[in-house]
N, CA, C and O atoms as a MOPAC input file, in Angstrom:
PM7 MOZYME 1SCF
protein

 N     19.65500 1     6.84100 1    23.21000 1
 C     20.10900 1     6.54700 1    21.95000 1
 C     19.33700 1     5.39800 1    21.29600 1
 O     19.17900 1     4.34200 1    21.90900 1
 N     18.87600 1     5.57800 1    20.11900 1
 C     18.09500 1     4.59800 1    19.37800 1
 C     18.95000 1     3.46600 1    18.90300 1
 O     20.07600 1     3.65400 1    18.44400 1
 N     18.39800 1     2.29000 1    19.02100 1
 C     19.08300 1     1.15200 1    18.50700 1
 C     18.72600 1     1.03700 1    16.98800 1
 O     17.58900 1     1.32200 1    16.61000 1
 N     19.63500 1     0.64500 1    16.16800 1
 C     19.34800 1     0.46800 1    14.64300 1
 C     18.25300 1    -0.55800 1    14.48700 1
 O     18.21100 1    -1.58300 1    15.16800 1
 N     17.32500 1    -0.22700 1    13.51800 1
 C     16.27000 1    -1.19800 1    13.22300 1
 C     16.85100 1    -2.31900 1    12.34100 1
 O     17.70200 1    -2.10800 1    11.47700 1
 N     16.33800 1    -3.50300 1    12.61900 1
 C     16.72800 1    -4.62100 1    11.74000 1
 C     16.14700 1    -4.39400 1    10.35000 1
 O     14.97900 1    -4.03500 1    10.20600 1
 N     16.91900 1    -4.59400 1     9.40000 1
 C     16.44900 1    -4.44600 1     8.02600 1
 C     15.47000 1    -5.51100 1     7.59500 1
 O     15.75700 1    -6.70000 1     7.73900 1
 N     14.35300 1    -5.13400 1     7.08500 1
 C     13.37800 1    -6.13500 1     6.61100 1
 C     12.84400 1    -5.65700 1     5.31700 1
 O     12.52500 1    -4.47800 1     5.16400 1
 N     12.73400 1    -6.57200 1     4.35400 1
 C     12.30100 1    -6.19700 1     3.00200 1
 C     10.79400 1    -5.91700 1     3.05200 1
 O     10.11700 1    -6.34800 1     3.98600 1
 N     10.27100 1    -5.20600 1     2.06300 1
 C      8.86000 1    -4.96100 1     1.94500 1
 C      8.18300 1    -6.32000 1     1.65200 1
 O      7.10500 1    -6.57500 1     2.18900 1
 N      8.74900 1    -7.15300 1     0.86100 1
 C      8.19700 1    -8.52000 1     0.65100 1
 C      8.11300 1    -9.31400 1     1.92100 1
 O      7.13200 1   -10.03000 1     2.11900 1
 N      9.13500 1    -9.22200 1     2.83000 1
 C      9.05100 1    -9.95400 1     4.04700 1
 C      7.95200 1    -9.36600 1     4.97100 1
 O      7.27500 1   -10.10400 1     5.68700 1
 N      7.79900 1    -8.08900 1     4.94100 1
 C      6.73200 1    -7.49800 1     5.75500 1
 C      5.38700 1    -7.91600 1     5.27800 1
 O      4.50600 1    -8.21300 1     6.08500 1
 N      5.20000 1    -7.94900 1     3.99100 1
 C      3.87100 1    -8.34200 1     3.42100 1
 C      3.63800 1    -9.84700 1     3.75700 1
 O      2.52400 1   -10.20300 1     4.14000 1
 N      4.63200 1   -10.71500 1     3.62900 1
 C      4.45600 1   -12.10900 1     3.89800 1
 C      4.09000 1   -12.28800 1     5.37900 1
 O      3.17600 1   -13.04600 1     5.70500 1
 N      4.77400 1   -11.61900 1     6.23300 1
 C      4.43800 1   -11.65500 1     7.67300 1
 C      3.03600 1   -11.25500 1     8.01700 1
 O      2.35500 1   -11.88600 1     8.82500 1
 N      2.60400 1   -10.13100 1     7.34500 1
 C      1.22400 1    -9.63600 1     7.53500 1
 C      0.19500 1   -10.56000 1     7.07200 1
 O     -0.82900 1   -10.76400 1     7.72300 1
 N      0.47000 1   -11.16100 1     5.87900 1
 C     -0.47800 1   -12.08800 1     5.31100 1
 C     -0.63400 1   -13.36000 1     6.17800 1
 O     -1.73500 1   -13.86000 1     6.40900 1
 N      0.50400 1   -13.84000 1     6.63000 1
 C      0.48800 1   -15.03400 1     7.48100 1
 C     -0.25700 1   -14.78100 1     8.78200 1
 O     -1.03500 1   -15.60700 1     9.25800 1
 N      0.01400 1   -13.60700 1     9.33600 1
 C     -0.73300 1   -13.20400 1    10.62100 1
 C     -2.22800 1   -13.06400 1    10.32200 1
 O     -3.03800 1   -13.52300 1    11.12700 1
 N     -2.63300 1   -12.45200 1     9.20300 1
 C     -4.02400 1   -12.29200 1     8.91800 1
 C     -4.67200 1   -13.68900 1     8.74700 1
 O     -5.74300 1   -13.94100 1     9.30000 1
 N     -4.04800 1   -14.55900 1     8.00900 1
 C     -4.62500 1   -15.94500 1     7.77800 1
 C     -4.69100 1   -16.70400 1     9.10100 1
 O     -5.65800 1   -17.42300 1     9.35500 1
 N     -3.68100 1   -16.54900 1     9.93500 1
 C     -3.69900 1   -17.20200 1    11.29500 1
 C     -4.85100 1   -16.68600 1    12.10900 1
 O     -5.54100 1   -17.45600 1    12.77700 1
 N     -5.07600 1   -15.33600 1    12.05900 1
 C     -6.15500 1   -14.69300 1    12.76000 1
 C     -7.52600 1   -15.18100 1    12.33600 1
 O     -8.44200 1   -15.37100 1    13.13700 1
 N     -7.61400 1   -15.37700 1    11.00900 1
 C     -8.86200 1   -15.80200 1    10.45000 1
 C     -9.30400 1   -17.21100 1    10.84600 1
 O    -10.49200 1   -17.53500 1    10.84900 1
 N     -8.30700 1   -18.04100 1    11.18200 1
 C     -8.56500 1   -19.38000 1    11.56600 1
 C     -9.30100 1   -20.19900 1    10.61700 1
 O     -8.85100 1   -20.41200 1     9.49100 1
 N    -10.48400 1   -20.69800 1    11.04200 1
 C    -11.36000 1   -21.50800 1    10.18300 1
 C    -12.38200 1   -20.75100 1     9.35000 1
 O    -13.15200 1   -21.32200 1     8.57700 1
 N    -12.35000 1   -19.37900 1     9.55400 1
 C    -13.27700 1   -18.57900 1     8.81600 1
 C    -12.93000 1   -18.56700 1     7.36500 1
 O    -11.74100 1   -18.59700 1     7.04600 1
 N    -13.85300 1   -18.52800 1     6.47200 1
 C    -13.54100 1   -18.50800 1     4.99000 1
 C    -12.85100 1   -17.14300 1     4.64600 1
 O    -13.28200 1   -16.06900 1     5.06500 1
 N    -11.83400 1   -17.26300 1     3.91200 1
 C    -11.18100 1   -16.04200 1     3.44600 1
 C    -11.48300 1   -15.90000 1     1.97400 1
 O    -11.29200 1   -16.85300 1     1.21800 1
 N    -11.95100 1   -14.73500 1     1.53700 1
 C    -12.20300 1   -14.47900 1     0.10000 1
 C    -11.61200 1   -13.09200 1    -0.26300 1
 O    -11.34300 1   -12.27300 1     0.61600 1
 N    -11.43000 1   -12.86500 1    -1.50200 1
 C    -10.97800 1   -11.58000 1    -2.04300 1
 C     -9.72000 1   -11.06300 1    -1.26800 1
 O     -9.59500 1    -9.87100 1    -0.98900 1
 N     -8.84800 1   -11.95600 1    -0.95500 1
 C     -7.57200 1   -11.57500 1    -0.31800 1
 C     -6.74400 1   -10.70700 1    -1.16300 1
 O     -6.15300 1    -9.74900 1    -0.66500 1
 N     -6.66500 1   -10.99200 1    -2.44000 1
 C     -5.86400 1   -10.20300 1    -3.35400 1
 C     -6.26900 1    -8.76500 1    -3.39400 1
 O     -5.42700 1    -7.87000 1    -3.31600 1
 N     -7.64000 1    -8.51700 1    -3.52500 1
 C     -8.12600 1    -7.18600 1    -3.52700 1
 C     -7.90400 1    -6.45800 1    -2.23100 1
 O     -7.58500 1    -5.26900 1    -2.20600 1
 N     -8.08300 1    -7.21400 1    -1.12400 1
 C     -7.80700 1    -6.66400 1     0.22800 1
 C     -6.35600 1    -6.23500 1     0.43200 1
 O     -6.09400 1    -5.18000 1     1.00800 1
 N     -5.41400 1    -7.05300 1    -0.04000 1
 C     -4.02600 1    -6.71100 1     0.09000 1
 C     -3.69300 1    -5.50300 1    -0.72900 1
 O     -3.02400 1    -4.57500 1    -0.27300 1
 N     -4.19400 1    -5.53000 1    -2.00700 1
 C     -3.95300 1    -4.32600 1    -2.89800 1
 C     -4.44400 1    -3.04300 1    -2.22600 1
 O     -3.70900 1    -2.05800 1    -2.16900 1
 N     -5.63000 1    -3.04700 1    -1.73800 1
 C     -6.23900 1    -1.90800 1    -1.10000 1
 C     -5.38500 1    -1.47200 1     0.13500 1
 O     -5.06300 1    -0.29600 1     0.30400 1
 N     -5.04600 1    -2.44100 1     0.95700 1
 C     -4.27100 1    -2.16800 1     2.15300 1
 C     -2.88500 1    -1.55100 1     1.84900 1
 O     -2.33200 1    -0.78800 1     2.64100 1
 N     -2.39000 1    -1.89200 1     0.74300 1
 C     -1.00500 1    -1.40200 1     0.35300 1
 C     -1.13900 1    -0.10100 1    -0.47600 1
 O     -0.43600 1     0.87800 1    -0.22300 1
 N     -2.00900 1    -0.11100 1    -1.41900 1
 C     -2.10500 1     1.12600 1    -2.35400 1
 C     -2.44100 1     2.38100 1    -1.64100 1
 O     -1.87100 1     3.43500 1    -1.92200 1
 N     -3.38600 1     2.29300 1    -0.69100 1
 C     -3.84500 1     3.56800 1    -0.07700 1
 C     -2.65100 1     4.20400 1     0.67300 1
 O     -2.33700 1     5.35700 1     0.37800 1
 N     -1.97000 1     3.53600 1     1.61600 1
 C     -0.89000 1     4.18200 1     2.27400 1
 C      0.31700 1     4.53100 1     1.27700 1
 O      0.99600 1     5.54500 1     1.43800 1
 N      0.52300 1     3.67900 1     0.30600 1
 C      1.58300 1     3.97000 1    -0.68200 1
 C      1.32100 1     5.28900 1    -1.42300 1
 O      2.23100 1     6.10400 1    -1.57300 1
 N      0.07700 1     5.50300 1    -1.88900 1
 C     -0.26500 1     6.70700 1    -2.59200 1
 C     -0.21600 1     7.87300 1    -1.67500 1
 O      0.27300 1     8.94200 1    -2.04000 1
 N     -0.73600 1     7.68000 1    -0.44100 1
 C     -0.76600 1     8.75600 1     0.55100 1
 C      0.63600 1     9.26200 1     0.81600 1
 O      0.90200 1    10.46200 1     0.74600 1
 N      1.53500 1     8.32800 1     1.12400 1
 C      2.94200 1     8.71500 1     1.41300 1
 C      3.65900 1     9.38100 1     0.28600 1
 O      4.42600 1    10.31900 1     0.50300 1
 N      3.42500 1     8.91600 1    -0.92600 1
 C      4.09500 1     9.55500 1    -2.11100 1
 C      3.48200 1    10.91400 1    -2.34500 1
 O      4.19400 1    11.88200 1    -2.61200 1
 N      2.16700 1    10.99900 1    -2.24900 1
 C      1.53200 1    12.37900 1    -2.41800 1
 C      2.07300 1    13.36100 1    -1.39800 1
 O      2.39000 1    14.49800 1    -1.74600 1
 N      2.18200 1    12.95400 1    -0.17000 1
 C      2.78100 1    13.80700 1     0.83100 1
 C      4.19300 1    14.16000 1     0.56100 1
 O      4.57900 1    15.30900 1     0.77600 1
 N      4.99700 1    13.23900 1     0.10100 1
 C      6.40500 1    13.40400 1    -0.29600 1
 C      6.48300 1    14.45000 1    -1.37800 1
 O      7.38300 1    15.28900 1    -1.33600 1
 N      5.53800 1    14.44500 1    -2.39800 1
 C      5.61200 1    15.36900 1    -3.50600 1
 C      4.74100 1    16.64300 1    -3.26200 1
 O      4.49000 1    17.40500 1    -4.19600 1
 N      4.30000 1    16.85800 1    -2.03800 1
 C      3.44700 1    17.98800 1    -1.80600 1
 C      2.24000 1    18.00600 1    -2.65700 1
 O      1.86300 1    19.05500 1    -3.18100 1
 N      1.60300 1    16.85500 1    -2.82000 1
 C      0.37700 1    16.62500 1    -3.58000 1
 C      0.60400 1    16.96200 1    -5.06800 1
 O     -0.35500 1    17.32300 1    -5.75000 1
 N      1.78300 1    16.86000 1    -5.57000 1
 C      2.00300 1    17.01200 1    -7.01400 1
 C      1.68900 1    15.63400 1    -7.70400 1
 O      2.43600 1    14.66600 1    -7.56000 1
 N      0.53300 1    15.59800 1    -8.46800 1
 C      0.11600 1    14.40000 1    -8.97100 1
 C      0.96800 1    13.84800 1   -10.14000 1
 O      1.07300 1    12.64200 1   -10.36300 1
 N      1.56800 1    14.81200 1   -10.86700 1
 C      2.50400 1    14.42500 1   -11.96800 1
 C      3.77500 1    13.69900 1   -11.43500 1
 O      4.22400 1    12.67600 1   -11.95200 1
 N      4.29800 1    14.30900 1   -10.38100 1
 C      5.46100 1    13.71800 1    -9.76500 1
 C      5.10000 1    12.40500 1    -9.05500 1
 O      5.87100 1    11.44700 1    -9.09600 1
 N      3.91200 1    12.36100 1    -8.39700 1
 C      3.49600 1    11.11100 1    -7.73800 1
 C      3.33100 1    10.06700 1    -8.76700 1
 O      3.74600 1     8.93400 1    -8.52500 1
 N      2.77400 1    10.33700 1    -9.87300 1
 C      2.54900 1     9.29300 1   -10.96000 1
 C      3.85000 1     8.85100 1   -11.39500 1
 O      4.01800 1     7.64000 1   -11.53900 1
 N      4.80400 1     9.66000 1   -11.62700 1
 C      6.10600 1     9.37700 1   -12.11100 1
 C      6.88900 1     8.47200 1   -11.14100 1
 O      7.53400 1     7.51300 1   -11.56500 1
 N      6.82400 1     8.79800 1    -9.78900 1
 C      7.48100 1     8.02500 1    -8.81400 1
 C      6.87700 1     6.63400 1    -8.73500 1
 O      7.60200 1     5.66100 1    -8.52800 1
 N      5.57500 1     6.52000 1    -8.89500 1
 C      4.84800 1     5.25900 1    -8.77600 1
 C      4.92600 1     4.47200 1   -10.07700 1
 O      4.62100 1     3.28000 1   -10.11200 1
 N      5.32600 1     5.13000 1   -11.11300 1
 C      5.39100 1     4.41000 1   -12.44300 1
 C      4.06400 1     4.23500 1   -13.06300 1
 O      3.82500 1     3.28800 1   -13.81200 1
 N      3.10800 1     5.24000 1   -12.72300 1
 C      1.75500 1     5.13200 1   -13.27600 1
 C      1.52000 1     6.28200 1   -14.20400 1
 O      2.18700 1     7.31300 1   -14.11900 1
 N      0.55700 1     6.10500 1   -15.10500 1
 C      0.05800 1     7.16600 1   -15.91700 1
 C     -0.75100 1     8.11500 1   -14.99500 1
 O     -1.43200 1     7.66800 1   -14.07200 1
 N     -0.65800 1     9.42000 1   -15.26800 1
 C     -1.34100 1    10.36200 1   -14.34600 1
 C     -2.82200 1    10.05500 1   -14.31100 1
 O     -3.43000 1    10.11900 1   -13.24300 1
 N     -3.42900 1     9.72100 1   -15.45200 1
 C     -4.92600 1     9.35000 1   -15.47600 1
 C     -5.18100 1     8.13600 1   -14.64100 1
 O     -6.18700 1     8.10300 1   -13.93200 1
 N     -4.33700 1     7.13300 1   -14.67400 1
 C     -4.41400 1     6.00900 1   -13.75600 1
 C     -4.35700 1     6.36000 1   -12.30800 1
 O     -5.14100 1     5.88000 1   -11.48900 1
 N     -3.40500 1     7.21200 1   -12.00700 1
 C     -3.26300 1     7.68700 1   -10.63000 1
 C     -4.55500 1     8.32700 1   -10.18600 1
 O     -5.07800 1     7.96300 1    -9.13300 1
 N     -5.09200 1     9.26300 1   -10.93900 1
 C     -6.30800 1    10.01800 1   -10.62600 1
 C     -7.48900 1     9.06100 1   -10.38000 1
 O     -8.28900 1     9.23600 1    -9.46100 1
 N     -7.55300 1     8.00900 1   -11.27900 1
 C     -8.60100 1     7.02200 1   -11.08200 1
 C     -8.50200 1     6.32800 1    -9.74100 1
 O     -9.49200 1     6.13000 1    -9.03800 1
 N     -7.24700 1     5.95600 1    -9.40300 1
 C     -7.03300 1     5.21900 1    -8.16300 1
 C     -7.32900 1     6.22300 1    -6.93400 1
 O     -7.92500 1     5.84900 1    -5.92300 1
 N     -6.90400 1     7.39000 1    -7.10400 1
 C     -7.08900 1     8.38200 1    -5.99500 1
 C     -8.65700 1     8.63900 1    -5.77400 1
 O     -9.10200 1     8.82900 1    -4.64200 1
 N     -9.41300 1     8.63500 1    -6.83600 1
 C    -10.83100 1     8.73500 1    -6.71300 1
 C    -11.45200 1     7.53200 1    -6.06100 1
 O    -12.35300 1     7.62600 1    -5.22700 1
 N    -10.90500 1     6.33000 1    -6.50100 1
 C    -11.42400 1     5.00500 1    -5.98300 1
 C    -11.28700 1     4.95800 1    -4.44700 1
 O    -12.20600 1     4.51300 1    -3.75900 1
 N    -10.14400 1     5.41700 1    -3.91200 1
 C     -9.88500 1     5.35900 1    -2.53900 1
 C    -10.28200 1     6.64500 1    -1.76200 1
 O    -10.06000 1     6.73800 1    -0.55500 1
 N    -10.86800 1     7.62500 1    -2.47200 1
 C    -11.32900 1     8.81400 1    -1.77200 1
 C    -10.19300 1     9.70200 1    -1.38500 1
 O    -10.32200 1    10.45500 1    -0.42000 1
 N     -9.11500 1     9.66000 1    -2.06100 1
 C     -7.90900 1    10.42600 1    -1.83700 1
 C     -7.93500 1    11.72200 1    -2.59700 1
 O     -7.07600 1    12.57600 1    -2.37400 1
 N     -8.87600 1    11.90300 1    -3.47800 1
 C     -8.85100 1    13.11800 1    -4.28100 1
 C     -9.82600 1    14.09500 1    -3.74100 1
 O     -9.96200 1    15.19400 1    -4.27900 1

C-alpha cells in the first residue's frame, strides 16, 4: 500500500530546485538563470499538456493561457513541433 505523498506547492518545488542548483554551483559564476529556469519548466509543461490533449494545439494553448501562435513559436523553439 502506498503512503500518501506530502503536498508540496509548485512554487516550493521550484524554490528547492533553485536553491539546490545554486548550492551545487558553489563558487562558479551563475548567469542566465532566469532563461535556464524558464526552459527547464516550459519544456516539460508543454510536453505534459500536449500529451494530456492528445497533441491538440488549440486545447493546449487554451489550457496554458497562450495564444495558439505563441504556443507554436515556443514549440518550435524547443523542438517539440
